[in-house]
C-alpha atoms as a printed R data frame, in Angstrom:
    type eleno elety resid chain resno       x       y       z
1   ATOM     1    CA   UNK     A     1 -71.614 -31.552   1.719
2   ATOM     2    CA   UNK     A     2 -68.539 -29.496   1.062
3   ATOM     3    CA   UNK     A     3 -67.566 -27.442  -1.908
4   ATOM     4    CA   UNK     A     4 -64.035 -27.208  -3.361
5   ATOM     5    CA   UNK     A     5 -63.790 -24.240  -5.575
6   ATOM     6    CA   UNK     A     6 -60.050 -23.528  -5.217
7   ATOM     7    CA   UNK     A     7 -58.122 -22.879  -8.368
8   ATOM     8    CA   UNK     A     8 -55.643 -25.865  -8.752
9   ATOM     9    CA   UNK     A     9 -53.124 -23.553 -10.348
10  ATOM    10    CA   UNK     A    10 -51.230 -21.632  -7.510
11  ATOM    11    CA   UNK     A    11 -49.589 -19.409  -9.764
12  ATOM    12    CA   UNK     A    12 -47.736 -19.316 -13.306
13  ATOM    13    CA   UNK     A    13 -44.041 -18.890 -14.340
14  ATOM    14    CA   UNK     A    14 -44.291 -17.301 -17.708
15  ATOM    15    CA   UNK     A    15 -46.878 -19.466 -19.569
16  ATOM    16    CA   UNK     A    16 -46.112 -22.510 -17.349
17  ATOM    17    CA   UNK     A    17 -48.837 -23.159 -14.575
18  ATOM    18    CA   UNK     A    18 -47.612 -24.358 -11.142
19  ATOM    19    CA   UNK     A    19 -50.307 -26.278  -9.637
20  ATOM    20    CA   UNK     A    20 -51.018 -26.968  -5.917
21  ATOM    21    CA   UNK     A    21 -50.428 -30.544  -6.705
22  ATOM    22    CA   UNK     A    22 -46.843 -29.967  -7.710
23  ATOM    23    CA   UNK     A    23 -46.266 -27.736  -4.623
24  ATOM    24    CA   UNK     A    24 -47.585 -30.571  -2.305
25  ATOM    25    CA   UNK     A    25 -45.428 -33.133  -3.917
26  ATOM    26    CA   UNK     A    26 -42.394 -31.003  -3.313
27  ATOM    27    CA   UNK     A    27 -43.379 -30.536   0.253
28  ATOM    28    CA   UNK     A    28 -43.925 -34.432   0.515
29  ATOM    29    CA   UNK     A    29 -40.431 -35.127  -0.804
30  ATOM    30    CA   UNK     A    30 -38.994 -32.617   1.600
31  ATOM    31    CA   UNK     A    31 -40.791 -34.177   4.497
32  ATOM    32    CA   UNK     A    32 -39.652 -37.595   3.310
33  ATOM    33    CA   UNK     A    33 -36.020 -36.517   3.315
34  ATOM    34    CA   UNK     A    34 -36.119 -35.009   6.796
35  ATOM    35    CA   UNK     A    35 -37.657 -38.097   8.264
36  ATOM    36    CA   UNK     A    36 -35.420 -40.449   6.045
37  ATOM    37    CA   UNK     A    37 -32.178 -38.673   7.013
38  ATOM    38    CA   UNK     A    38 -33.248 -38.833  10.815
39  ATOM    39    CA   UNK     A    39 -33.915 -42.501  10.716
40  ATOM    40    CA   UNK     A    40 -30.880 -43.192   8.598
41  ATOM    41    CA   UNK     A    41 -28.762 -41.519  11.197
42  ATOM    42    CA   UNK     A    42 -30.390 -43.573  13.857
43  ATOM    43    CA   UNK     A    43 -29.597 -46.836  11.887
44  ATOM    44    CA   UNK     A    44 -25.779 -45.706  11.411
45  ATOM    45    CA   UNK     A    45 -26.087 -44.947   7.689
46  ATOM    46    CA   UNK     A    46 -23.764 -42.437   6.429
47  ATOM    47    CA   UNK     A    47 -25.018 -38.911   5.632
48  ATOM    48    CA   UNK     A    48 -23.421 -38.753   2.173
49  ATOM    49    CA   UNK     A    49 -24.794 -42.286   1.283
50  ATOM    50    CA   UNK     A    50 -28.390 -40.978   2.424
51  ATOM    51    CA   UNK     A    51 -28.361 -37.930   0.111
52  ATOM    52    CA   UNK     A    52 -27.006 -39.986  -2.844
53  ATOM    53    CA   UNK     A    53 -29.591 -42.615  -2.395
54  ATOM    54    CA   UNK     A    54 -32.293 -40.256  -1.911
55  ATOM    55    CA   UNK     A    55 -31.342 -38.257  -5.175
56  ATOM    56    CA   UNK     A    56 -31.390 -41.391  -7.245
57  ATOM    57    CA   UNK     A    57 -34.503 -42.573  -5.641
58  ATOM    58    CA   UNK     A    58 -36.465 -39.316  -6.181
59  ATOM    59    CA   UNK     A    59 -35.383 -38.961  -9.785
60  ATOM    60    CA   UNK     A    60 -36.356 -42.675 -10.528
61  ATOM    61    CA   UNK     A    61 -39.508 -42.292  -8.543
62  ATOM    62    CA   UNK     A    62 -40.711 -39.002 -10.507
63  ATOM    63    CA   UNK     A    63 -39.870 -40.305 -13.929
64  ATOM    64    CA   UNK     A    64 -41.458 -43.771 -13.454
65  ATOM    65    CA   UNK     A    65 -44.595 -42.315 -11.612
66  ATOM    66    CA   UNK     A    66 -45.173 -40.196 -14.576
67  ATOM    67    CA   UNK     A    67 -44.752 -43.005 -17.071
68  ATOM    68    CA   UNK     A    68 -47.231 -45.112 -15.124
69  ATOM    69    CA   UNK     A    69 -49.806 -42.321 -15.179
70  ATOM    70    CA   UNK     A    70 -49.279 -41.523 -18.785
71  ATOM    71    CA   UNK     A    71 -49.746 -45.217 -19.931
72  ATOM    72    CA   UNK     A    72 -52.619 -45.622 -17.680
73  ATOM    73    CA   UNK     A    73 -54.388 -42.405 -19.148
74  ATOM    74    CA   UNK     A    74 -53.548 -43.597 -22.651
75  ATOM    75    CA   UNK     A    75 -55.095 -47.026 -22.006
76  ATOM    76    CA   UNK     A    76 -58.254 -45.638 -20.199
77  ATOM    77    CA   UNK     A    77 -58.783 -42.525 -22.552
78  ATOM    78    CA   UNK     A    78 -57.753 -43.654 -25.945
79  ATOM    79    CA   UNK     A    79 -57.430 -40.964 -28.476
80  ATOM    80    CA   UNK     A    80 -57.800 -38.124 -25.909
81  ATOM    81    CA   UNK     A    81 -54.731 -35.524 -25.895
82  ATOM    82    CA   UNK     A    82 -52.744 -35.170 -22.889
83  ATOM    83    CA   UNK     A    83 -49.448 -33.361 -22.037
84  ATOM    84    CA   UNK     A    84 -46.834 -35.948 -21.400
85  ATOM    85    CA   UNK     A    85 -43.835 -33.790 -20.167
86  ATOM    86    CA   UNK     A    86 -45.154 -32.426 -17.111
87  ATOM    87    CA   UNK     A    87 -46.097 -33.565 -13.605
88  ATOM    88    CA   UNK     A    88 -49.702 -32.756 -13.293
89  ATOM    89    CA   UNK     A    89 -50.504 -36.437 -12.524
90  ATOM    90    CA   UNK     A    90 -48.392 -39.233 -10.888
91  ATOM    91    CA   UNK     A    91 -48.880 -42.910 -10.180
92  ATOM    92    CA   UNK     A    92 -47.970 -43.929  -6.669
93  ATOM    93    CA   UNK     A    93 -46.892 -47.448  -7.411
94  ATOM    94    CA   UNK     A    94 -44.819 -46.081 -10.398
95  ATOM    95    CA   UNK     A    95 -43.101 -43.866  -7.805
96  ATOM    96    CA   UNK     A    96 -42.315 -46.758  -5.582
97  ATOM    97    CA   UNK     A    97 -41.110 -48.889  -8.520
98  ATOM    98    CA   UNK     A    98 -39.030 -45.972  -9.955
99  ATOM    99    CA   UNK     A    99 -37.427 -45.204  -6.629
100 ATOM   100    CA   UNK     A   100 -36.481 -48.945  -6.216
101 ATOM   101    CA   UNK     A   101 -34.981 -48.898  -9.723
102 ATOM   102    CA   UNK     A   102 -33.215 -45.565  -9.280
103 ATOM   103    CA   UNK     A   103 -31.448 -47.024  -6.095
104 ATOM   104    CA   UNK     A   104 -30.785 -50.235  -7.866
105 ATOM   105    CA   UNK     A   105 -29.005 -48.362 -10.595
106 ATOM   106    CA   UNK     A   106 -27.043 -46.390  -8.177
107 ATOM   107    CA   UNK     A   107 -25.854 -49.686  -6.519
108 ATOM   108    CA   UNK     A   108 -24.935 -51.060  -9.713
109 ATOM   109    CA   UNK     A   109 -22.769 -47.998 -10.583
110 ATOM   110    CA   UNK     A   110 -21.083 -47.714  -7.193
111 ATOM   111    CA   UNK     A   111 -20.855 -51.662  -6.831
112 ATOM   112    CA   UNK     A   112 -22.833 -51.660  -3.498
113 ATOM   113    CA   UNK     A   113 -24.416 -55.068  -2.514
114 ATOM   114    CA   UNK     A   114 -28.095 -54.909  -3.010
115 ATOM   115    CA   UNK     A   115 -28.643 -56.658   0.337
116 ATOM   116    CA   UNK     A   116 -27.386 -53.516   2.069
117 ATOM   117    CA   UNK     A   117 -30.557 -51.637   0.907
118 ATOM   118    CA   UNK     A   118 -32.934 -53.493   3.248
119 ATOM   119    CA   UNK     A   119 -32.028 -51.208   6.159
120 ATOM   120    CA   UNK     A   120 -32.490 -48.161   3.741
121 ATOM   121    CA   UNK     A   121 -35.789 -49.378   2.902
122 ATOM   122    CA   UNK     A   122 -36.839 -49.496   6.631
123 ATOM   123    CA   UNK     A   123 -35.583 -45.889   7.043
124 ATOM   124    CA   UNK     A   124 -37.596 -44.690   3.955
125 ATOM   125    CA   UNK     A   125 -40.722 -46.722   5.278
126 ATOM   126    CA   UNK     A   126 -40.942 -44.460   8.452
127 ATOM   127    CA   UNK     A   127 -41.540 -41.210   6.330
128 ATOM   128    CA   UNK     A   128 -43.267 -42.611   3.294
129 ATOM   129    CA   UNK     A   129 -46.870 -42.766   4.504
130 ATOM   130    CA   UNK     A   130 -46.553 -39.141   5.871
131 ATOM   131    CA   UNK     A   131 -45.236 -37.961   2.507
132 ATOM   132    CA   UNK     A   132 -48.141 -39.785   0.776
133 ATOM   133    CA   UNK     A   133 -50.548 -38.230   3.183
134 ATOM   134    CA   UNK     A   134 -49.140 -34.561   2.230
135 ATOM   135    CA   UNK     A   135 -49.370 -35.571  -1.538
136 ATOM   136    CA   UNK     A   136 -53.032 -36.488  -1.134
137 ATOM   137    CA   UNK     A   137 -53.647 -32.863   0.104
138 ATOM   138    CA   UNK     A   138 -52.574 -31.816  -3.608
139 ATOM   139    CA   UNK     A   139 -54.819 -34.444  -4.950
140 ATOM   140    CA   UNK     A   140 -57.762 -32.991  -2.972
141 ATOM   141    CA   UNK     A   141 -57.132 -29.488  -4.411
142 ATOM   142    CA   UNK     A   142 -56.316 -30.784  -7.895
143 ATOM   143    CA   UNK     A   143 -59.511 -32.771  -8.244
144 ATOM   144    CA   UNK     A   144 -57.848 -35.964  -9.591
145 ATOM   145    CA   UNK     A   145 -58.540 -39.445  -8.098
146 ATOM   146    CA   UNK     A   146 -62.086 -38.261  -7.467
147 ATOM   147    CA   UNK     A   147 -64.715 -40.562  -6.068
148 ATOM   148    CA   UNK     A   148 -68.080 -41.923  -7.063
149 ATOM   149    CA   UNK     A   149 -71.327 -39.907  -6.618
150 ATOM   150    CA   UNK     A   150 -72.354 -39.799  -3.122
151 ATOM   151    CA   UNK     A   151 -75.179 -38.518  -0.888
152 ATOM   152    CA   UNK     A   152 -73.358 -38.686   2.349
153 ATOM   153    CA   UNK     A   153 -73.042 -35.563   4.415
154 ATOM   154    CA   UNK     A   154 -69.183 -35.336   3.887
155 ATOM   155    CA   UNK     A   155 -69.445 -35.480   0.087
156 ATOM   156    CA   UNK     A   156 -67.476 -32.968  -1.882
157 ATOM   157    CA   UNK     A   157 -68.463 -31.010  -5.016
158 ATOM   158    CA   UNK     A   158 -65.792 -29.473  -7.333
159 ATOM   159    CA   UNK     A   159 -66.743 -26.322  -8.916
160 ATOM   160    CA   UNK     A   160 -63.626 -24.716 -10.344
161 ATOM   161    CA   UNK     A   161 -63.274 -25.153 -14.313
162 ATOM   162    CA   UNK     A   162 -59.533 -25.928 -13.829
163 ATOM   163    CA   UNK     A   163 -60.212 -28.907 -11.666
164 ATOM   164    CA   UNK     A   164 -59.222 -32.408 -12.817
165 ATOM   165    CA   UNK     A   165 -62.508 -33.638 -11.579
166 ATOM   166    CA   UNK     A   166 -64.387 -35.359 -14.393
167 ATOM   167    CA   UNK     A   167 -67.773 -34.915 -12.437
168 ATOM   168    CA   UNK     A   168 -67.950 -31.167 -11.719
169 ATOM   169    CA   UNK     A   169 -70.986 -30.035  -9.656
170 ATOM   170    CA   UNK     A   170 -71.847 -33.608  -8.454
171 ATOM   171    CA   UNK     A   171 -71.565 -34.576  -4.858
172 ATOM   172    CA   UNK     A   172 -68.675 -37.230  -4.606
173 ATOM   173    CA   UNK     A   173 -66.978 -39.393  -2.149
174 ATOM   174    CA   UNK     A   174 -63.873 -37.590  -0.967
175 ATOM   175    CA   UNK     A   175 -61.607 -40.415  -1.955
176 ATOM   176    CA   UNK     A   176 -58.611 -38.196  -1.716
177 ATOM   177    CA   UNK     A   177 -59.345 -37.557   1.897
178 ATOM   178    CA   UNK     A   178 -59.990 -41.285   2.467
179 ATOM   179    CA   UNK     A   179 -56.534 -42.069   1.081
180 ATOM   180    CA   UNK     A   180 -55.117 -39.261   3.230
181 ATOM   181    CA   UNK     A   181 -56.513 -40.749   6.487
182 ATOM   182    CA   UNK     A   182 -55.488 -44.201   5.613
183 ATOM   183    CA   UNK     A   183 -51.949 -42.920   5.044
184 ATOM   184    CA   UNK     A   184 -51.827 -41.415   8.328
185 ATOM   185    CA   UNK     A   185 -52.999 -44.541   9.936
186 ATOM   186    CA   UNK     A   186 -50.130 -46.427   8.218
187 ATOM   187    CA   UNK     A   187 -47.729 -43.769   9.253
188 ATOM   188    CA   UNK     A   188 -48.934 -44.189  12.969
189 ATOM   189    CA   UNK     A   189 -48.442 -47.960  12.719
190 ATOM   190    CA   UNK     A   190 -44.915 -47.789  11.078
191 ATOM   191    CA   UNK     A   191 -43.749 -44.923  13.275
192 ATOM   192    CA   UNK     A   192 -44.752 -46.984  16.389
193 ATOM   193    CA   UNK     A   193 -42.767 -50.057  14.852
194 ATOM   194    CA   UNK     A   194 -39.710 -47.996  13.870
195 ATOM   195    CA   UNK     A   195 -37.486 -49.558  16.605
196 ATOM   196    CA   UNK     A   196 -38.080 -52.846  14.868
197 ATOM   197    CA   UNK     A   197 -34.645 -53.252  13.287
198 ATOM   198    CA   UNK     A   198 -34.326 -57.013  12.712
199 ATOM   199    CA   UNK     A   199 -34.954 -58.678  10.370
200 ATOM   200    CA   UNK     A   200 -34.035 -55.891   8.071
201 ATOM   201    CA   UNK     A   201 -36.397 -54.979   5.522
202 ATOM   202    CA   UNK     A   202 -39.550 -56.049   7.412
203 ATOM   203    CA   UNK     A   203 -40.624 -52.468   8.123
204 ATOM   204    CA   UNK     A   204 -40.644 -51.504   4.473
205 ATOM   205    CA   UNK     A   205 -42.427 -54.778   3.640
206 ATOM   206    CA   UNK     A   206 -45.031 -53.980   6.414
207 ATOM   207    CA   UNK     A   207 -45.487 -50.514   4.948
208 ATOM   208    CA   UNK     A   208 -46.237 -52.010   1.529
209 ATOM   209    CA   UNK     A   209 -48.617 -54.416   2.962
210 ATOM   210    CA   UNK     A   210 -50.506 -51.908   4.890
211 ATOM   211    CA   UNK     A   211 -50.725 -49.451   1.979
212 ATOM   212    CA   UNK     A   212 -51.903 -52.038  -0.524
213 ATOM   213    CA   UNK     A   213 -54.756 -53.311   1.681
214 ATOM   214    CA   UNK     A   214 -56.084 -49.687   2.135
215 ATOM   215    CA   UNK     A   215 -55.571 -48.878  -1.544
216 ATOM   216    CA   UNK     A   216 -57.389 -51.869  -2.681
217 ATOM   217    CA   UNK     A   217 -60.409 -51.240  -0.489
218 ATOM   218    CA   UNK     A   218 -60.587 -47.475  -1.070
219 ATOM   219    CA   UNK     A   219 -60.429 -47.706  -4.903
220 ATOM   220    CA   UNK     A   220 -64.059 -49.140  -4.772
221 ATOM   221    CA   UNK     A   221 -65.219 -45.602  -3.898
222 ATOM   222    CA   UNK     A   222 -63.178 -44.171  -6.831
223 ATOM   223    CA   UNK     A   223 -64.442 -43.650 -10.509
224 ATOM   224    CA   UNK     A   224 -62.263 -45.917 -12.591
225 ATOM   225    CA   UNK     A   225 -63.079 -48.518 -15.374
226 ATOM   226    CA   UNK     A   226 -62.769 -52.186 -14.632
227 ATOM   227    CA   UNK     A   227 -59.616 -53.713 -15.826
228 ATOM   228    CA   UNK     A   228 -59.509 -57.494 -14.831
229 ATOM   229    CA   UNK     A   229 -62.265 -59.522 -13.104
230 ATOM   230    CA   UNK     A   230 -64.179 -56.550 -12.294
231 ATOM   231    CA   UNK     A   231 -61.305 -54.882 -10.378
232 ATOM   232    CA   UNK     A   232 -59.594 -51.624 -11.391
233 ATOM   233    CA   UNK     A   233 -56.148 -51.496 -12.673
234 ATOM   234    CA   UNK     A   234 -54.789 -50.107  -9.265
235 ATOM   235    CA   UNK     A   235 -56.612 -52.923  -7.371
236 ATOM   236    CA   UNK     A   236 -54.917 -55.532  -9.508
237 ATOM   237    CA   UNK     A   237 -51.605 -53.889  -8.784
238 ATOM   238    CA   UNK     A   238 -52.476 -53.664  -5.024
239 ATOM   239    CA   UNK     A   239 -53.118 -57.519  -4.967
240 ATOM   240    CA   UNK     A   240 -49.834 -58.188  -6.681
241 ATOM   241    CA   UNK     A   241 -47.863 -55.973  -4.395
242 ATOM   242    CA   UNK     A   242 -49.442 -57.234  -1.294
243 ATOM   243    CA   UNK     A   243 -48.914 -60.730  -2.343
244 ATOM   244    CA   UNK     A   244 -45.199 -60.180  -2.979
245 ATOM   245    CA   UNK     A   245 -44.668 -58.217   0.028
246 ATOM   246    CA   UNK     A   246 -46.565 -60.531   2.474
247 ATOM   247    CA   UNK     A   247 -44.808 -63.474   1.159
248 ATOM   248    CA   UNK     A   248 -41.318 -61.790   1.729
249 ATOM   249    CA   UNK     A   249 -42.427 -60.451   5.077
250 ATOM   250    CA   UNK     A   250 -43.446 -63.999   6.270
251 ATOM   251    CA   UNK     A   251 -40.194 -65.516   4.777
252 ATOM   252    CA   UNK     A   252 -38.025 -62.954   6.683
253 ATOM   253    CA   UNK     A   253 -39.933 -63.611  10.009
254 ATOM   254    CA   UNK     A   254 -39.536 -67.289   9.671
255 ATOM   255    CA   UNK     A   255 -35.745 -67.325   8.986
256 ATOM   256    CA   UNK     A   256 -35.199 -65.100  11.975
257 ATOM   257    CA   UNK     A   257 -37.251 -67.579  14.259
258 ATOM   258    CA   UNK     A   258 -35.339 -70.548  12.794
259 ATOM   259    CA   UNK     A   259 -32.024 -68.790  13.538
260 ATOM   260    CA   UNK     A   260 -33.007 -67.992  17.149
């Protein structure tokens, strides 16, 4: 059993606390940018375009991920107060949706065909899982996304009063670490497949499929209320994402084979 007593607040700026979670998210974004720009260059995407797309994607991802987290909290904790205008909690699927929406808005403003974004998605997919793994380090320190009680030898116990864990002092499944390890597995697979350039967009869809499978399975170890048919809200979203991504993946593969 492991004890996590680290203060989730790294330091304060005036009266504003800066949590390790936010720092890890910043490191994750920087890591994604480095890998994305490298992959974009390899796929002959212009550098100016890369930074413009990335900026719009990050802004959209941060805003929407926070919106999803706030809505989820208000639904599952009715009547409980929370600070809306901060980034102490983010929703992963909200981040993906927000990034896509941000890029879509940019394409509309610049009159860029949306079909051109498939190759961009593939470049993002290479670094996405690694960035998520880094973000999960922040979750581990923060105490959010905590697991169910466990008697396993690798169970974790949160003791710091500022931790977001709602079951302090109780041995729990280290679900944040489970997710971190799964993200590394997805990263290894996508990295191995990064030379797969056709059909464009398949690498991004593969990334979504793999992540959704792991997210669905690992949420059985997390503490969350049932949402639909005994499944958690995140699991329902995982099934929806997997269904759409897998269908598009199969469709793209079939089209390439028919044209061959």
